[in-house]
Structures are given as C-alpha cells and as structure tokens.
C-alpha positions, 0 to 999 in steps of 0.5 A: 500500500502507498500512503499519501500523507498530505493531499487535497482530494476535494480540490478535484471534482474527480477526487472522490471517484479516483480515491475510490478506484485506488482503494487497496493501492493508495491510502491518504490523509486529505487536508482541507482549508477550513471547517466548511470545506471539511464538512463537504469533503467528509461527505464527498469522500465517504465513498473512499474508506481508506481516506482520512479527511482533516479538519483545516484552518489554512493560514491563507484563509486569514484574508477572508472576512469569514476567518474569525467565524471559521476559527470559532468553528474549528475550535468547537470541532477540534476535540472530536477530530483525530485528523487535523490539517491543514493548519499553520502559519505563512509569513511569506511577503504576500501573507504578512499583512495577515500575520497578527490574525494568523498568530491569534488563530493558530494560538487558538488552534494549538490550545484546542488540540492540546487541551482535551483529556482523552488522547486519540490512539492515532491521528495527525496534525498537518502543519503549513509553516512558511517562514514560520517554523520557529513560531510553530514549534514555539506554539506547541512547545509552550503547551508541552506538546513537543519532545524534551529530549532526543529520547522522549516520545515524539511531538503530539497533540492529543495523541495526534502526531505533529507533521511539518508539511513540505519543510522549507526552513533552515538547517538549524530549524530542521535540527530544532524540529527533529529534536522537538519530535516533529514528523515530516511529510516529503514530496516532489517540491521538497525533493526538487532541491539539493537542500531538500534532498540533504534534509531527508538524510538528516530526518530519522527514517521513522519520522519520514512520511510521503506527500503529493499535495495533489491537487495543489490548487482547485481545479488542477488536473488530477489522475490516478496514474499521476497520483501513484507515479508521484508517490512512487517517485518520491519514495525512490528519490528519498531512498536514493538520497539516503542510500537506503534500500527502496523496499525497506524504506517503503516498508518503514514509511508504510508502517508509520503511515498506517499507524498514524491513520489507524489502518494497521490492519489494512 
C-alpha cells in the first residue's frame, strides 16, 4: 500500500471517484482549508474508506472576512477530530499583512488540540509553516506538546502526531524540529532541491512520511496514474538520497503511515 500523507482530494471534482478506484493501492490523509470545506469533503469522500479527511484552518484563509467565524468553528470541532490539517502559519511577503490574525488563530488552534483529556490512539496534525517554523514549534512547545529530549516520545497533540508539511526552513530549524519530535511529510517540491534532498538524510527514517499535495490548487488536473507515479517517485528519490534500500524504506514509511491513520490492519 502507498500512503499519501498530505493531499487535497476535494480540490478535484474527480477526487472522490479516483480515491475510490485506488482503494487497496493508495491510502491518504486529505487536508482541507477550513471547517466548511471539511464538512463537504467528509461527505464527498465517504465513498473512499481508506481516506482520512482533516479538519483545516489554512493560514491563507486569514484574508477572508469569514476567518474569525471559521476559527470559532474549528475550535468547537477540534476535540472530536483525530485528523487535523491543514493548519499553520505563512509569513511569506504576500501573507504578512495577515500575520497578527494568523498568530491569534493558530494560538487558538494549538490550545484546542492540546487541551482535551482523552488522547486519540492515532491521528495527525498537518502543519503549513512558511517562514514560520520557529513560531510553530514555539506554539506547541509552550503547551508541552513537543519532545524534551532526543529520547522522549515524539511531538503530539492529543495523541495526534505533529507533521511539518513540505519543510522549507533552515538547517538549524530542521535540527530544532527533529529534536522537538516533529514528523515530516516529503514530496516532489521538497525533493526538487539539493537542500531538500540533504534534509531527508538528516530526518530519522521513522519520522519520514510521503506527500503529493495533489491537487495543489482547485481545479488542477488530477489522475490516478499521476497520483501513484508521484508517490512512487518520491519514495525512490528519498531512498536514493539516503542510500537506503527502496523496499525497506517503503516498508518503514508504510508502517508509520498506517499507524498514524489507524489502518494497521489494512
């Protein structure tokens, strides 16, 4: 089984049908951008039982006049959702005007994720961190969700593992995130750069996940063949970059992904 640990199947009209056709071949975590989209995606993807849908509050939504209402809905729903994403912060130049709104909302997101008393046995928080890795780690660290030493359990919030999606920070930030216990979902965007391929050599194999981020935008072309090829290509590139046996890497990544998605018996 292949596992896509960060995609957006609801961005394609064909996404649910393609996901259903790939049952037994590809399992996935499909992120959403706000609670309204989460509700719709949950309904549309009910036909694909191997797909887990994430409750999202994407930082790009901070420019929307409804962002405050969506943040309220997220907080109200978070305690019941083992699968969360896409959430996070984006301080790239075109998003800086919403920095304060993003920070306020993300602080509420983190509080909601770490505050309930009954942790899930599996789950994920898929995190967008663009020029904001330290701020993301700080937010979880302040609430005791990160590892305190190399030998401590990995970072988690309510039993959900914390995953940095398509990491693009500095080498120092990578080291900090590894030490703090974060996982990393890796795809073609990260692997296209020499720095990204060097990063996958520094990440412990048990913290590596595969992602496609497909479709990346609403209405982008999407097909079963392209989806499978992207996953297999990323696995091959990571194995080559690390000097690992491709099948051993596949098995390790699959085992980690199945555990996070609650699909160990799939």
